[in-house]
N, CA, C and O of each residue as an XYZ file, in Angstrom:
748
protein
N     -17.676     19.888     48.825
C     -17.887     19.229     47.542
C     -17.494     20.154     46.387
O     -16.862     19.730     45.419
N     -17.890     21.449     46.516
C     -17.588     22.415     45.467
C     -16.080     22.619     45.343
O     -15.563     22.757     44.234
N     -15.372     22.640     46.473
C     -13.914     22.800     46.459
C     -13.248     21.611     45.769
O     -12.244     21.765     45.073
N     -13.817     20.431     45.972
C     -13.265     19.221     45.344
C     -13.402     19.293     43.816
O     -12.474     18.946     43.086
N     -14.593     19.757     43.336
C     -14.804     19.890     41.895
C     -13.877     20.946     41.299
O     -13.323     20.752     40.217
N     -13.712     22.061     42.005
C     -12.817     23.118     41.522
C     -11.382     22.611     41.438
O     -10.656     22.938     40.500
N     -10.980     21.820     42.412
C      -9.633     21.247     42.409
C      -9.432     20.307     41.235
O      -8.370     20.300     40.613
N     -10.446     19.518     40.932
C     -10.376     18.590     39.808
C     -10.232     19.361     38.490
O      -9.403     19.014     37.649
N     -11.043     20.406     38.319
C     -10.968     21.219     37.105
C      -9.628     21.929     37.002
O      -9.083     22.078     35.908
N      -9.095     22.366     38.137
C      -7.804     23.039     38.138
C      -6.699     22.091     37.661
O      -5.855     22.464     36.847
N      -6.718     20.864     38.179
C      -5.720     19.866     37.791
C      -5.853     19.523     36.303
O      -4.849     19.443     35.596
N      -7.092     19.318     35.822
C      -7.298     19.008     34.406
C      -6.841     20.162     33.517
O      -6.218     19.932     32.481
N      -7.140     21.383     33.907
C      -6.701     22.548     33.137
C      -5.195     22.657     33.089
O      -4.633     22.970     32.040
N      -4.524     22.404     34.215
C      -3.066     22.454     34.278
C      -2.445     21.385     33.370
O      -1.469     21.649     32.668
N      -3.016     20.185     33.393
C      -2.517     19.119     32.523
C      -2.691     19.491     31.052
O      -1.809     19.219     30.238
N      -3.808     20.103     30.707
C      -4.044     20.516     29.334
C      -3.021     21.567     28.903
O      -2.486     21.491     27.797
N      -2.748     22.542     29.762
C      -1.767     23.580     29.446
C      -0.381     22.978     29.263
O       0.335     23.335     28.327
N      -0.002     22.067     30.150
C       1.305     21.426     30.046
C       1.420     20.597     28.768
O       2.469     20.577     28.126
N       0.345     19.921     28.409
C       0.347     19.093     27.207
C       0.495     19.956     25.953
O       1.257     19.613     25.048
N      -0.222     21.060     25.901
C      -0.164     21.926     24.730
C       1.146     22.684     24.621
O       1.580     23.006     23.515
N       1.789     22.976     25.755
C       3.022     23.761     25.703
C       4.269     22.908     25.523
O       5.349     23.443     25.272
N       4.137     21.589     25.648
C       5.277     20.694     25.467
C       5.458     20.408     23.990
O       4.522     19.945     23.338
N       6.641     20.672     23.441
C       6.837     20.398     22.012
C       6.737     18.911     21.728
O       7.183     18.078     22.517
N       6.149     18.598     20.601
C       6.021     17.193     20.203
C       7.400     16.641     19.886
O       8.208     17.328     19.263
N       7.683     15.412     20.304
C       8.992     14.838     19.993
C       9.131     14.620     18.497
O       8.193     14.179     17.834
N      10.291     14.927     17.979
C      10.569     14.739     16.555
C      10.848     13.280     16.268
O      11.053     12.494     17.194
N      10.859     12.904     14.995
C      11.141     11.510     14.665
C      12.583     11.159     14.999
O      13.485     11.990     14.890
N      12.780      9.921     15.405
C      14.122      9.440     15.689
C      14.902      9.352     14.389
O      14.337      9.084     13.330
N      16.176      9.575     14.478
C      17.015      9.604     13.278
C      16.968      8.280     12.519
O      17.002      8.279     11.288
N      16.890      7.163     13.222
C      16.898      5.868     12.546
C      15.538      5.198     12.504
O      15.430      4.063     12.040
N      14.492      5.872     12.978
C      13.168      5.258     12.975
C      12.496      5.507     11.629
O      12.511      6.632     11.130
N      11.907      4.466     11.037
C      11.218      4.686      9.770
C       9.915      5.432     10.013
O       9.244      5.195     11.017
N       9.555      6.318      9.118
C       8.310      7.061      9.242
C       7.203      6.299      8.533
O       6.558      6.828      7.628
N       6.985      5.066      8.942
C       6.043      4.195      8.258
C       4.673      4.208      8.909
O       3.849      3.343      8.613
N       4.411      5.151      9.776
C       3.125      5.190     10.453
C       2.168      6.170      9.818
O       1.094      6.411     10.368
N       2.515      6.746      8.679
C       1.651      7.702      8.009
C       0.435      6.968      7.463
O       0.554      6.085      6.614
N      -0.729      7.346      7.962
C      -1.950      6.676      7.525
C      -2.750      7.526      6.552
O      -3.912      7.222      6.280
N      -2.155      8.574      6.030
C      -2.895      9.468      5.149
C      -2.797      9.042      3.681
O      -2.711      9.887      2.791
N      -2.810      7.764      3.440
C      -2.764      7.255      2.068
C      -4.193      7.230      1.533
O      -5.057      6.570      2.109
N      -4.448      7.941      0.439
C      -5.807      7.927     -0.112
C      -6.102      6.591     -0.793
O      -5.239      6.035     -1.471
N      -7.301      6.084     -0.617
C      -7.706      4.815     -1.226
C      -8.103      5.072     -2.677
O      -9.287      5.079     -3.014
N      -7.093      5.286     -3.539
C      -7.345      5.687     -4.927
C      -7.186      4.559     -5.933
O      -7.444      4.757     -7.120
N      -6.768      3.384     -5.490
C      -6.589      2.267     -6.429
C      -7.940      1.852     -6.996
O      -8.954      1.884     -6.299
N      -7.941      1.467     -8.246
C      -9.162      1.014     -8.896
C      -9.087     -0.438     -9.343
O     -10.036     -0.980     -9.910
N      -7.939     -1.057     -9.077
C      -7.745     -2.452     -9.470
C      -6.578     -3.024     -8.662
O      -5.762     -2.278     -8.122
N      -6.511     -4.325     -8.589
C      -5.340     -4.993     -8.029
C      -4.251     -4.982     -9.101
O      -4.567     -4.914    -10.288
N      -2.968     -5.046     -8.707
C      -1.910     -5.099     -9.722
C      -1.964     -6.368    -10.571
O      -1.631     -6.338    -11.756
N      -2.381     -7.477     -9.972
C      -2.498     -8.755    -10.688
C      -3.802     -9.426    -10.286
O      -4.178     -9.410     -9.114
N      -4.480    -10.007    -11.242
C      -5.705    -10.736    -10.955
C      -6.826     -9.861    -10.421
O      -6.770     -8.633    -10.494
N      -7.859    -10.529     -9.875
C      -8.991     -9.791     -9.327
C      -8.928     -9.701     -7.808
O      -9.376     -8.703     -7.245
N      -8.407    -10.675     -7.148
C      -8.143    -10.640     -5.707
C      -7.097    -11.711     -5.427
O      -7.425    -12.790     -4.934
N      -5.840    -11.414     -5.742
C      -4.797    -12.436     -5.599
C      -4.497    -12.727     -4.133
O      -4.653    -11.853     -3.281
N      -4.071    -13.941     -3.840
C      -3.654    -14.235     -2.471
C      -2.430    -13.387     -2.093
O      -1.491    -13.246     -2.877
N      -2.461    -12.835     -0.894
C      -1.312    -12.098     -0.365
C      -0.405    -13.122      0.301
O      -0.744    -13.667      1.351
N       0.749    -13.384     -0.308
C       1.668    -14.386      0.217
C       2.434    -13.871      1.427
O       2.723    -14.626      2.355
N       2.761    -12.585      1.413
C       3.438    -11.960      2.545
C       2.995    -10.505      2.608
O       3.042     -9.779      1.615
N       2.572    -10.102      3.777
C       2.078     -8.743      3.967
C       3.179     -7.752      4.275
O       4.356     -8.100      4.362
N       2.765     -6.515      4.436
C       3.667     -5.408      4.742
C       4.097     -5.506      6.201
O       3.260     -5.602      7.098
N       5.409     -5.482      6.430
C       5.974     -5.545      7.783
C       7.001     -4.425      7.901
O       8.159     -4.607      7.528
N       6.584     -3.256      8.422
C       7.527     -2.138      8.493
C       8.696     -2.470      9.411
O       8.500     -3.056     10.475
N       9.903     -2.105      9.012
C      11.066     -2.390      9.851
C      11.089     -1.478     11.078
O      10.495     -0.400     11.074
N      11.777     -1.920     12.116
C      11.894     -1.124     13.342
C      12.816      0.075     13.136
O      12.655      1.102     13.795
N      13.778     -0.049     12.227
C      14.686      1.046     11.903
C      14.803      1.132     10.389
O      14.369      0.228      9.676
N      15.382      2.207      9.905
C      15.508      2.418      8.463
C      16.194      1.241      7.779
O      15.778      0.829      6.696
N      17.231      0.701      8.393
C      17.989     -0.397      7.789
C      17.633     -1.748      8.389
O      18.313     -2.739      8.124
N      16.582     -1.802      9.189
C      16.198     -3.032      9.874
C      15.481     -4.015      8.967
O      15.103     -3.709      7.836
N      15.311     -5.214      9.519
C      14.579     -6.265      8.815
C      13.113     -5.889      8.724
O      12.580     -5.211      9.602
N      12.484     -6.323      7.686
C      11.065     -6.074      7.484
C      10.696     -6.430      6.057
O      11.506     -6.983      5.313
N       9.492     -6.115      5.688
C       9.030     -6.356      4.323
C       8.355     -5.083      3.852
O       7.275     -4.734      4.330
N       8.977     -4.399      2.932
C       8.584     -3.052      2.522
C       7.611     -3.066      1.343
O       7.766     -2.306      0.387
N       6.626     -3.924      1.422
C       5.611     -4.055      0.387
C       4.784     -5.287      0.665
O       4.810     -5.813      1.778
N       4.050     -5.755     -0.324
C       3.291     -7.004     -0.199
C       3.617     -7.884     -1.396
O       3.877     -7.390     -2.493
N       3.600     -9.189     -1.173
C       3.822    -10.161     -2.243
C       2.485    -10.761     -2.632
O       1.772    -11.313     -1.794
N       2.150    -10.650     -3.908
C       0.890    -11.171     -4.434
C       1.172    -12.358     -5.339
O       2.017    -12.274     -6.231
N       0.468    -13.467     -5.114
C       0.651    -14.659     -5.946
C       0.308    -14.325     -7.393
O      -0.756    -13.776     -7.682
N       1.219    -14.661     -8.290
C       1.010    -14.406     -9.720
C       1.969    -15.265    -10.513
O       3.183    -15.141    -10.349
N       1.452    -16.138    -11.375
C       2.342    -16.957    -12.198
C       3.073    -16.119    -13.244
O       2.650    -15.016    -13.591
N       4.158    -16.661    -13.724
C       4.948    -16.012    -14.765
C       4.059    -15.692    -15.964
O       3.228    -16.505    -16.369
N       4.244    -14.504    -16.521
C       3.469    -14.095    -17.683
C       2.177    -13.363    -17.350
O       1.513    -12.851    -18.250
N       1.809    -13.305    -16.069
C       0.591    -12.599    -15.657
C       0.737    -11.111    -15.945
O       1.769    -10.521    -15.622
N      -0.283    -10.490    -16.550
C      -0.220     -9.041    -16.759
C      -0.193     -8.299    -15.418
O      -0.924     -8.647    -14.490
N       0.652     -7.280    -15.332
C       0.742     -6.425    -14.142
C       0.152     -5.080    -14.544
O       0.548     -4.490    -15.549
N      -0.804     -4.604    -13.741
C      -1.540     -3.391    -14.071
C      -1.240     -2.267    -13.097
O      -0.969     -2.509    -11.920
N      -1.289     -1.037    -13.590
C      -1.185      0.138    -12.715
C      -2.453      0.177    -11.871
O      -3.554      0.035    -12.404
N      -2.314      0.367    -10.566
C      -3.485      0.366     -9.689
C      -4.250      1.680     -9.751
O      -5.432      1.730     -9.411
N      -3.580      2.743    -10.184
C      -4.181      4.071    -10.266
C      -3.487      4.823    -11.392
O      -2.409      4.419    -11.827
N      -4.086      5.911    -11.871
C      -3.433      6.665    -12.945
C      -2.144      7.315    -12.479
O      -2.000      7.680    -11.312
N      -1.203      7.453    -13.415
C       0.064      8.085    -13.061
C       1.015      8.149    -14.234
O       0.641      7.904    -15.381
N       2.261      8.486    -13.917
C       3.323      8.592    -14.913
C       4.434      7.621    -14.521
O       4.844      7.576    -13.361
N       4.915      6.852    -15.482
C       5.999      5.899    -15.227
C       7.273      6.691    -14.938
O       7.728      7.479    -15.767
N       7.842      6.471    -13.749
C       9.082      7.165    -13.385
C      10.307      6.278    -13.580
O      11.433      6.773    -13.619
N      10.088      4.957    -13.704
C      11.195      4.037    -13.968
C      10.630      2.765    -14.572
O       9.596      2.264    -14.132
N      11.308      2.250    -15.575
C      10.979      0.958    -16.176
C      12.290      0.369    -16.663
O      12.829      0.784    -17.689
N      12.794     -0.594    -15.922
C      14.084     -1.178    -16.279
C      14.490     -2.245    -15.291
O      13.650     -2.850    -14.625
N      15.808     -2.471    -15.200
C      16.323     -3.538    -14.351
C      17.065     -2.947    -13.160
O      17.801     -1.968    -13.285
N      16.854     -3.563    -12.009
C      17.567     -3.220    -10.784
C      18.016     -4.537    -10.171
O      17.194     -5.400     -9.863
N      19.314     -4.684     -9.995
C      19.881     -5.912     -9.417
C      19.376     -7.155    -10.147
O      19.082     -8.172     -9.519
N      19.275     -7.071    -11.465
C      18.878     -8.221    -12.266
C      17.386     -8.454    -12.357
O      16.962     -9.388    -13.038
N      16.570     -7.643    -11.697
C      15.115     -7.804    -11.724
C      14.474     -6.667    -12.498
O      14.923     -5.523    -12.428
N      13.418     -6.992    -13.237
C      12.644     -5.957    -13.906
C      11.784     -5.219    -12.897
O      11.120     -5.845    -12.070
N      11.790     -3.888    -12.958
C      11.041     -3.050    -12.021
C      10.313     -1.970    -12.805
O      10.854     -1.392    -13.748
N       9.070     -1.709    -12.397
C       8.308     -0.585    -12.928
C       7.849      0.250    -11.741
O       7.289     -0.275    -10.778
N       8.096      1.573    -11.819
C       7.634      2.515    -10.795
C       6.688      3.508    -11.446
O       6.941      3.990    -12.550
N       5.591      3.812    -10.750
C       4.594      4.748    -11.269
C       4.306      5.800    -10.206
O       3.913      5.470     -9.087
N       4.506      7.077    -10.562
C       4.145      8.182     -9.680
C       2.659      8.442     -9.874
O       2.213      8.724    -10.986
N       1.891      8.345     -8.789
C       0.443      8.426     -8.881
C      -0.023      9.876     -9.024
O       0.403     10.752     -8.271
N      -0.884     10.113     -9.980
C      -1.379     11.449    -10.309
C      -2.060     12.105     -9.111
O      -2.876     11.489     -8.425
N      -1.706     13.373     -8.875
C      -2.351     14.153     -7.828
C      -1.918     13.816     -6.419
O      -2.537     14.263     -5.454
N      -0.851     13.023     -6.289
C      -0.361     12.628     -4.960
C       1.161     12.749     -4.947
O       1.789     13.066     -5.957
N       1.729     12.490     -3.782
C       3.183     12.400     -3.651
C       3.599     10.945     -3.449
O       4.614     10.661     -2.813
N       2.802     10.028     -4.000
C       3.017      8.593     -3.830
C       3.571      7.957     -5.092
O       3.336      8.428     -6.205
N       4.323      6.859     -4.888
C       4.908      6.106     -6.003
C       4.742      4.614     -5.706
O       5.094      4.143     -4.625
N       4.201      3.880     -6.681
C       4.088      2.430     -6.532
C       5.198      1.762     -7.336
O       5.687      2.307     -8.325
N       5.582      0.570     -6.887
C       6.590     -0.214     -7.606
C       6.091     -1.643     -7.752
O       5.356     -2.161     -6.912
N       6.515     -2.261     -8.846
C       6.137     -3.643     -9.139
C       7.389     -4.366     -9.597
O       8.132     -3.861    -10.439
N       7.631     -5.578     -9.031
C       8.783     -6.385     -9.445
C       8.553     -7.847     -9.113
O       7.786     -8.109     -8.187
N       9.140     -8.810     -9.774
C       9.893     -8.738    -11.024
C       8.935     -8.657    -12.215
O       8.079     -9.520    -12.408
N       9.100     -7.626    -12.984
C       8.191     -7.340    -14.098
C       8.989     -7.061    -15.365
O       9.966     -6.313    -15.340
N       8.570     -7.664    -16.466
C       9.129     -7.323    -17.777
C       8.298     -6.138    -18.265
O       7.142     -6.311    -18.650
N       8.880     -4.930    -18.253
C       8.099     -3.724    -18.573
C       7.581     -3.699    -20.006
O       8.259     -4.130    -20.938
N       6.369     -3.187    -20.158
C       5.811     -2.922    -21.490
C       5.587     -1.415    -21.657
O       4.967     -0.972    -22.624
N       6.100     -0.642    -20.704
C       6.000      0.819    -20.730
C       7.406      1.396    -20.625
O       8.362      0.679    -20.330
N       7.519      2.692    -20.868
C       8.806      3.374    -20.756
C       8.679      4.548    -19.812
O       7.578      5.031    -19.548
N       9.814      5.005    -19.305
C       9.844      6.167    -18.432
C       9.157      7.339    -19.138
O       9.420      7.619    -20.307
N       8.269      8.018    -18.398
C       7.546      9.167    -18.940
C       6.162      8.841    -19.471
O       5.351      9.744    -19.676
N       5.875      7.546    -19.702
C       4.545      7.166    -20.199
C       3.476      7.482    -19.165
O       3.670      7.265    -17.969
N       2.346      7.998    -19.636
C       1.168      8.182    -18.785
C       0.381      6.876    -18.819
O       0.172      6.299    -19.886
N      -0.056      6.411    -17.643
C      -0.832      5.177    -17.574
C      -2.143      5.445    -16.849
O      -2.228      6.312    -15.979
N      -3.156      4.683    -17.226
C      -4.471      4.763    -16.589
C      -4.585      3.632    -15.578
O      -3.841      2.654    -15.645
N      -5.511      3.767    -14.651
C      -5.779      2.676    -13.708
C      -6.197      1.446    -14.500
O      -7.076      1.525    -15.358
N      -5.579      0.330    -14.218
C      -5.899     -0.918    -14.899
C      -5.089     -1.165    -16.162
O      -5.176     -2.246    -16.745
N      -4.306     -0.190    -16.595
C      -3.494     -0.361    -17.800
C      -2.310     -1.282    -17.506
O      -1.673     -1.168    -16.459
N      -2.022     -2.190    -18.432
C      -0.914     -3.128    -18.265
C       0.406     -2.374    -18.381
O       0.629     -1.633    -19.338
N       1.290     -2.575    -17.377
C       2.616     -1.940    -17.385
C       3.714     -2.961    -17.638
O       4.874     -2.591    -17.817
N       3.356     -4.255    -17.654
C       4.327     -5.314    -17.891
C       3.735     -6.663    -17.551
O       2.538     -6.795    -17.296
N       4.614     -7.677    -17.553
C       4.195     -9.032    -17.175
C       5.171     -9.579    -16.134
O       6.338     -9.189    -16.089
N       4.673    -10.482    -15.309
C       5.510    -11.086    -14.275
C       6.600    -11.905    -14.949
O       6.322    -12.749    -15.801
N       7.854    -11.644    -14.554
C       8.998    -12.363    -15.113
C       9.086    -13.766    -14.515
O       8.654    -13.988    -13.384
N       9.647    -14.714    -15.274
C       9.750    -16.092    -14.778
C      10.777    -16.274    -13.673
O      10.729    -17.275    -12.959
N      11.701    -15.342    -13.510
C      12.736    -15.484    -12.483
C      12.933    -14.137    -11.790
O      12.540    -13.092    -12.308
N      13.543    -14.183    -10.623
C      13.856    -12.951     -9.921
C      12.981    -12.681     -8.722
O      13.221    -11.724     -7.985
N      11.969    -13.505     -8.508
C      11.087    -13.315     -7.368
C      11.771    -13.785     -6.092
O      12.512    -14.768     -6.110
N      11.526    -13.090     -4.988
C      12.084    -13.522     -3.701
C      11.113    -14.419     -2.947
O      11.383    -14.817     -1.814
N       9.987    -14.737     -3.569
C       8.982    -15.613     -2.949
C       9.348    -17.079     -3.186
O      10.133    -17.396     -4.080
N       8.778    -17.956     -2.386
C       8.995    -19.388     -2.584
C       8.183    -19.901     -3.776
O       8.516    -20.937     -4.351
N       7.139    -19.194     -4.143
C       6.347    -19.479     -5.332
C       6.317    -18.188     -6.154
O       6.709    -17.136     -5.648
N       5.869    -18.243     -7.383
C       5.874    -17.041     -8.221
C       4.974    -15.967     -7.614
O       3.860    -16.238     -7.167
N       5.492    -14.745     -7.612
C       4.737    -13.624     -7.070
C       5.212    -12.324     -7.691
O       6.238    -12.277     -8.370
N       4.445    -11.267     -7.445
C       4.880     -9.924     -7.780
C       4.931     -9.146     -6.464
O       4.011     -9.201     -5.649
N       6.034     -8.425     -6.286
C       6.193     -7.600     -5.097
C       5.646     -6.216     -5.445
O       6.090     -5.588     -6.406
N       4.674     -5.748     -4.652
C       4.027     -4.456     -4.871
C       4.418     -3.542     -3.721
O       4.146     -3.843     -2.559
N       5.053     -2.430     -4.045
C       5.502     -1.494     -3.028
C       4.844     -0.137     -3.166
O       4.277      0.188     -4.209
N       4.926      0.657     -2.099
C       4.385      2.011     -2.083
C       5.314      2.892     -1.267
O       5.722      2.527     -0.164
N       5.648      4.063     -1.819
C       6.524      4.996     -1.118
C       5.995      6.415     -1.215
O       5.379      6.810     -2.205
N       6.253      7.162     -0.164
C       6.071      8.615     -0.156
C       7.450      9.158      0.167
O       7.912      9.053      1.303
N       8.109      9.739     -0.826
C       9.494     10.165     -0.628
C      10.347      8.940     -0.350
O      10.391      8.009     -1.153
N      11.022      8.945      0.783
C      11.853      7.801      1.182
C      11.136      6.882      2.167
O      11.731      5.925      2.664
N       9.882      7.157      2.451
C       9.118      6.392      3.430
C       8.313      5.298      2.758
O       7.549      5.564      1.830
N       8.483      4.064      3.223
C       7.713      2.945      2.712
C       6.371      2.903      3.428
O       6.294      3.123      4.637
N       5.319      2.621      2.675
C       3.967      2.530      3.214
C       3.330      1.217      2.770
O       3.846      0.536      1.883
N       2.221      0.872      3.385
C       1.503     -0.352      3.045
C       0.717     -0.132      1.751
O      -0.216      0.672      1.738
N       1.067     -0.821      0.671
C       0.351     -0.608     -0.587
C      -1.115     -1.019     -0.527
O      -1.927     -0.499     -1.292
N      -1.471     -1.939      0.363
C      -2.875     -2.342      0.471
C      -3.754     -1.177      0.922
O      -4.967     -1.200      0.716
N      -3.141     -0.150      1.542
C      -3.930      1.003      1.982
C      -4.422      1.831      0.795
O      -5.295      2.682      0.967
N      -3.882      1.601     -0.404
C      -4.384      2.270     -1.611
C      -5.734      1.711     -2.057
O      -6.491      2.380     -2.760
N      -6.026      0.474     -1.637
C      -7.259     -0.179     -2.088
C      -8.445      0.285     -1.247
O      -8.379      0.259     -0.018
N      -9.526      0.708     -1.895
C     -10.725      1.064     -1.124
C     -11.325     -0.198     -0.514
O     -11.115     -1.295     -1.030
N     -12.073     -0.051      0.584
C     -12.627     -1.232      1.256
C     -13.431     -2.142      0.336
O     -13.363     -3.363      0.474
N     -14.186     -1.578     -0.594
C     -15.008     -2.420     -1.465
C     -14.159     -3.305     -2.367
O     -14.604     -4.375     -2.781
N     -12.947     -2.872     -2.674
C     -12.057     -3.668     -3.521
C     -11.199     -4.607     -2.676
O     -10.871     -5.716     -3.098
N     -10.849     -4.154     -1.498
C      -9.983     -4.938     -0.621
C     -10.703     -6.140     -0.028
O     -10.126     -7.223      0.071
N     -11.951     -5.959      0.363
C     -12.663     -7.009      1.094
C     -13.796     -7.660      0.313
O     -14.567     -8.446      0.864
N     -13.891     -7.334     -0.957
C     -15.003     -7.877     -1.723
C     -14.828     -9.377     -1.915
O     -13.788     -9.832     -2.392
N     -15.826    -10.124     -1.551
C     -15.807    -11.569     -1.737
C     -16.534    -11.932     -3.021
O     -16.953    -11.051     -3.772
N     -16.684    -13.203     -3.270
C     -17.384    -13.620     -4.488
C     -18.874    -13.284     -4.391
O     -19.435    -13.217     -3.297
N     -19.502    -13.075     -5.538
C     -20.941    -12.828     -5.572
C     -21.675    -14.094     -5.181
O     -21.233    -15.202     -5.487
N     -22.805    -13.921     -4.500
C     -23.624    -15.072     -4.111
C     -25.058    -14.802     -4.523
O     -25.561    -13.688     -4.373
N     -25.708    -15.823     -5.041
C     -27.123    -15.711     -5.350
C     -27.908    -16.088     -4.101
O     -27.652    -17.112     -3.468
N     -28.854    -15.247     -3.768
C     -29.694    -15.509     -2.601
C     -31.039    -16.038     -3.069
O     -31.477    -15.724     -4.176
N     -31.707    -16.844     -2.233
C     -33.031    -17.353     -2.647
C     -34.023    -16.212     -2.757
O     -33.965    -15.241     -2.002
N     -34.939    -16.345     -3.715
C     -36.015    -15.374     -3.894
C     -37.208    -15.890     -3.109
O     -37.527    -17.078     -3.160
N     -37.864    -14.997     -2.385
C     -38.998    -15.399     -1.557
C     -40.122    -15.968     -2.405
O     -40.389    -15.489     -3.507
N     -40.761    -16.970     -1.892
C     -41.943    -17.617     -2.490
C     -41.694    -18.301     -3.826
O     -42.641    -18.589     -4.559
N     -40.451    -18.561     -4.148
C     -40.137    -19.309     -5.358
C     -39.447    -20.592     -4.915
O     -38.393    -20.531     -4.282
N     -40.004    -21.726     -5.226
C     -39.418    -22.993     -4.763
C     -38.064    -23.257     -5.439
O     -37.845    -22.897     -6.596
N     -37.179    -23.885     -4.690
C     -35.876    -24.271     -5.229
C     -36.056    -25.459     -6.161
O     -36.920    -26.298     -5.906
N     -35.284    -25.562     -7.220
C     -35.415    -26.694     -8.161
C     -34.981    -28.006     -7.538
O     -35.030    -29.047     -8.193
């Protein structure tokens, strides 16, 4: 019995040594590095509304140039104010391929959020606070079937899920409900 236990420990130890001495495989040249989960939940507000419907979620592509959805689409009618989700500095405010785009580099991070189609009310270099209006949803230019704002998140050249910026209390908060008070009759 003792020899069997020693053999088991020997095999487990050998596997551990082999695992630690094997170099970790590097990223594939064409694989997107979209699995980074180290996004801090620093957002203090939604970009539009208080809890807008997500029309299309984040769908990371299988390859850098592959099909996917590199952000989330939030329902928002034309003219809706678009707010910075966290404090930062505007790194771009202008038009790209006919659409208004605002990009904000988030303070204290290596992250950048983007919002489109947006008519910017800020300029490159402006400092913005969480919840500050950076523009309004444009009436045209959306790739959604209904009016929406596309909210993106990047770290360098890597696209990430922008919803990961939202803390759980903001992401999953439902409407307030009044509960009955004990020993008080209902009207």
